[in-house]
C-alpha positions as CSV (number, residue, x, y, z in Angstrom):
1,M,0.1,0.2,-0.3
2,L,1.1,3.4,-1.2
3,V,0.0,6.8,0.9
4,R,0.2,9.9,-0.3
5,F,-0.2,13.1,1.7
6,H,-1.4,16.0,0.1
7,S,-1.8,20.1,1.1
8,P,-3.1,22.9,-1.2
9,A,0.1,24.4,0.5
10,H,2.3,21.9,-0.5
11,H,3.2,19.5,-3.5
12,D,1.6,15.8,-2.9
13,I,4.2,13.4,-1.2
14,I,3.6,9.6,-1.5
15,M,5.2,7.4,1.4
16,F,5.0,3.7,1.3
17,G,1.7,2.1,3.6
18,N,4.0,1.2,7.0
19,V,6.0,4.2,6.7
20,A,2.5,6.6,6.6
21,K,1.0,4.7,9.2
22,E,3.8,5.0,11.8
23,L,4.1,8.9,10.8
24,I,0.3,9.3,11.8
25,H,0.4,7.4,15.1
26,L,3.5,10.0,15.8
27,M,1.1,12.7,15.1
28,G,-1.2,11.8,17.5
29,F,-4.1,9.9,15.2
30,S,-5.1,6.4,15.1
31,G,-3.4,5.3,11.9
32,R,-6.6,5.9,10.1
33,I,-6.4,5.6,6.2
34,P,-8.3,8.4,4.7
35,S,-7.9,11.3,7.2
36,A,-6.9,14.9,7.3
37,V,-6.0,17.7,9.6
38,Q,-6.9,20.9,10.0
39,A,-5.2,24.8,9.8
40,A,-5.9,25.2,13.5
41,D,-4.8,21.1,14.4
42,L,-1.0,21.4,12.6
43,A,0.7,23.1,14.6
44,D,0.4,20.4,18.2
45,V,0.4,18.1,15.7
46,R,3.7,18.9,14.3
47,T,5.0,19.2,18.0
48,R,3.8,15.5,18.6
49,L,5.3,14.2,15.2
50,L,8.6,16.1,16.2
51,D,8.4,14.9,19.6
52,G,7.4,11.2,18.5
53,L,10.8,11.5,16.6
54,A,13.1,12.6,18.8
55,S,12.5,9.1,21.2
56,A,11.8,7.4,18.1
57,P,14.9,4.2,18.0
58,P,18.1,4.3,16.2
59,P,18.8,2.7,13.3
60,P,21.0,-0.4,13.7
61,P,24.5,-0.4,13.6
62,A,26.4,-0.3,10.2
63,D,27.5,-3.7,10.0
64,D,30.9,-4.3,7.9
65,D,30.5,-8.0,7.0
66,V,30.1,-8.7,3.1
67,E,26.9,-10.7,3.9
68,A,25.0,-8.3,6.2
69,D,21.4,-8.3,5.9
70,A,20.0,-5.6,2.7
71,E,17.3,-4.5,4.7
72,T,20.0,-3.1,7.4
73,Q,22.4,-2.0,4.9
74,D,19.4,-0.2,3.3
75,H,18.3,1.0,6.5
76,V,16.9,4.7,6.4
77,P,15.9,6.0,9.2
78,L,12.1,8.0,10.1
79,K,13.5,10.8,11.3
80,T,15.0,10.9,6.9
81,R,12.1,9.6,6.3
82,A,9.4,12.4,7.9
83,Q,11.0,15.0,6.5
84,P,9.0,15.6,3.2
85,L,6.3,15.3,6.1
86,V,7.8,18.3,8.2
87,A,7.8,20.1,5.6
88,M,4.3,20.7,4.4
89,I,3.3,20.2,8.0
90,D,5.4,23.5,7.6
91,A,3.9,25.5,4.4
92,A,0.7,24.5,5.5
93,I,1.0,26.1,8.8
94,K,2.9,28.8,6.7
95,K,-0.7,29.3,4.6
96,E,-3.3,28.4,6.5
97,A,-4.1,24.8,4.8
98,Y,-5.3,21.3,5.8
99,V,-2.6,18.5,5.1
100,M,-5.1,15.1,4.0
101,W,-4.1,11.7,4.0
102,E,-5.2,8.4,2.1
103,E,-4.4,5.5,0.1
104,T,-2.7,5.3,-3.8
105,R,-1.8,2.8,-6.4
């Protein structure tokens, strides 16, 4: 599953469903897709997301073993994956716009 985040203040963002759901939970939502955040609530949502990212577990250590698991070698930290969404939220706050998300193909 892919999830598309949309706001009239920013270009669309598409994420893998598992990553999107984790970020949606960190924002303080149930993980229901589709859903949205009104402009008035975005500052609080941004704070919850950043606080959640700050307490997220660190990425696994790099393994020098040649036969190391590919998933471990290619791990992208959640904090890095969240940056486009944080940018969207920041833009939406500036323009007093909403942010919504939905399943996409």
